[in-house]
N, C-alpha and C positions, 0 to 999 in steps of 0.2 A: 476491481472497479466496481462492481457490485455493491460490495459492503462498505467499502469506501464512502460510497456515495450516499449509503442509507443510513451511515455513521452521521456524516456532515448535515443530512437532513436533519436527522433527528436532534440534534444540536443546535436547530435553529437556522443554520445557512441557506439560500437560497440558492440549490445545485442542479445544475445538467452535467449530462453525459454524454461523449461521442463515441461509438459504438459501431462494430459489424457485425452483424448476423442472420442466418438464415431466415427467410419469413415465416418456415415452420415452428422459431421460436420467437414469433411476435409478442407472447406471453411476458417475455422479459422487458420489454418495450413496455406493455401495458402497466406491467408492476411496477416499473418507476414512473410513469405518468398519473396512475394510482394513489400514489404517495407524494404526488406534488411535486415529482422530479421530472425536471425537461430532459426528453431525450432526443439526441439528433443521431439518426441511424442509415448507415450504408447496408442494403440488404445485398446478399451477395448467396454463391451457391450453398456453402456449407456455413456452419459457424463453429468457433472453436470450442472442442468438446475434449473435457479431461477427466480422468479417472484417478482419484485420490485414496492412499491408503496408506493408513498410521500402523506401523508394526507392532509398535510398543506405546505406552502411555506419553512417552516425549514427544509433545508437537514438534519440535525441531526436526524428528525423524519422520520421512515420508515419502510413500513411493507414487511417481506421477508417471503416466501415459496418456497419450493422444491420441484420437482417432480421424480427427478432421481440424481445419483450422479457415479460419474467415479470412488471410490476405493483411496487410496492412495497412493501418492509419497513414495515410498521406498530407502533406501540409497544407493542401486546400479542403481537407477536412476539418482544419483547425483555423480557417482563414477568417473566421466571423467571430470566432471568441473574445467575447468582453467580459473579464473576469479580473477580478484582485488575485486569484489564487488558481493554479492547474495541477491536479494531479496524475502520474501517469503511473497507471496500475494495469500493466500486461501481463500474460501469462509466460511469454517466451519468449526470446531472440528472434529480432526481425519485424515484429508487430509495430514496433515505435523504431525510427530510426533518428541520426542527429539530426535531419532535416527538420522534424515536427518538434524537435526540442530546441533549434535554433527559432522556427516558426514562432513557438510559445514564447520564447525570451525577449524576443523584437516586440512583442506587446507588452512587456514589462510587468510579467505576473511575477507573485510568489510561487515558485515552481517546486512540486516535490514529486521525487520518483522511488518507485519500486524495485530494488537491484533484482527480484526476481523475474523481471521482466527482460532481464539484458543477460544473467550469469544461466538462463537456463537454454538449452540448445537442443533441438530436436533431432535424433539420429532415429530413423525408421518411424516408431510412433512410440521411441522411449525418451523421456529428457534426461539430459545427463547435465551436471555444474561444468562449465568450462570458462577458461582465461575468455578476458573480454580485449578485444585489439583496441576498440573504441573509447576505453574508459577511461585514458588521460586526458581524453580531447573532450570526454561529455561532463564527468563532474564538475567542473569547474561552471557549470550552467544551473547546477543546482542549489536551489536555498537549502532544502531537505533531501536528503539520502535518505530511505527507508531500506535495512539489509535486515536480516535472522543471521542467528550466529551460524548456521553451516554455510549462508551465501558468502558470509565476512569471511568466512578461512578461504572457501573458493575462491575469491577475488582478490584479498589479499594476503594469501599467506599464513594468515595469522590466527591460530585457535583462541588466542588472550582476545575477548572481545574488548577490552579497554584499548589495546594496541592496534586491535583491527578499525578501531573507529577513529582512531589517530590519523592511521592510515589513510582512512576514506579522506580526511580533512585535508591531510597532508596533498592529496592528490587533485583538491578544490572544492569539494563538497561545504558548503558553510555551516550547516547542522547534520547531523549525523541522527539518526533516532534507530537503534537495533534492539528487535525484540530477542529473546531469550525465553527458556523453558520457565523461567523464574520471574521474569516480567520486563520491563522497560530499562535500557540504558540510552540517555540524550548527552550528546558531546557538543556543545555550544560554546563559542567564545573562550575557548581553552579550559570551559570546566567540565566534569562530568555530573550529571545528574541520573539517581538510580528512582526506581517507581517499583513496586512489586505488583504480580498477579495475585488475587482474593477472589477467586470462583469457587463455588460450592460444587461444581460439576465441570468435568470438560466435555460433555455433550456436543456444543457446538464450536472445535476447536479449528473446525476449518472454516477459513476467513479469519484468524486472527491478526494477521500481519493486515489486510487490506483493512481492516478497521482501526487498527493501531496506527497509520496513515492516516486513514482521513479524519480519523478525530484530532490528531495532531496537527493537522494543517487547518483545520476549522477552528481550533481555538487558539492557536498560533498566532492567529489575525488580531486577536487583543491581549493575549498574555505572553509572559516572557518564558523563554523555550523550558524552565523548571516547572513551572505550574503546566502549562503544557503538556507536558509530558506525565504529569499527575493524573491529568482530565483522560489522554488517550488511554494509561492503564487501568484506570477505572473504568472505562468504557468498556473495553478490551475482555476485562474480569467478567462484567454484566455478560455481555456478546457471548461467551465461551461457555455460560452455563445452558445455552440453548440452540438449537440449530435455526440456520437462516440468518439473514442480515441482524444487526441490531434494532430492537424494536421498545428499547425500554425509554424512560422519559428522563427528561433533563434533572428530574429533582430527585431520581432514584440515583443518579453519578453523585447528583452533590450527597446524598446521604451514603452512600459507599465511601466517597471521599473523606467525608465528617468522621465516620467510623473506624477508618482505616489508615489514611494516609496523614491525618491532620494532628496524630496523638503523638 
């Protein structure tokens, strides 16, 4: 959610965030607002706090643990949403339920969701990828489904990212945005579109997927799936070179697209 919001904001959209966190972490809210991002916050006893470790250079392979959670977003918290598009970018199952998704679609928004918030299940303090009973009921609500390769295999049972993307679509997702270690695969209208990652370093690989979804959703409002996928890959490539949310200019993105994607 943090990375997606900043990516969309840097691409010129008016962005708002709905979140839950502890008052001790109000600096996160202040950072959003200082960047020109509206933030509607429910203060809770604890924030959702996670530890992320990469055992190898493969960004698809990571270990996550959770010390505390902020609870679930409710339909009431999205009641006053007035937007063309909305992104569900939660960290684990239970933070957003089908009731919230139904409330958002009732507002006729272009809706995207990251599968990390539905495949990850908290067991003690450890997160594991598990099957999702409500998947068949939920996916038809999604205009854009974002998944990485590991999540795709866990949810569809297929390690082939092309077949996994098709399975997501078969279950109802209108467009599939699937990240993997080498780039982005978009599946829309029965067509595949591929765009690679071109990063000079991997120092900022944390937040890769959230950034990719935020950029894709932002650009998809005016571009077709193929072009939006290129922009998402380019933004994500630049983001992975630096820790923290994406903070480069649109001109930087255009330059990378011209250098690496339009040849």
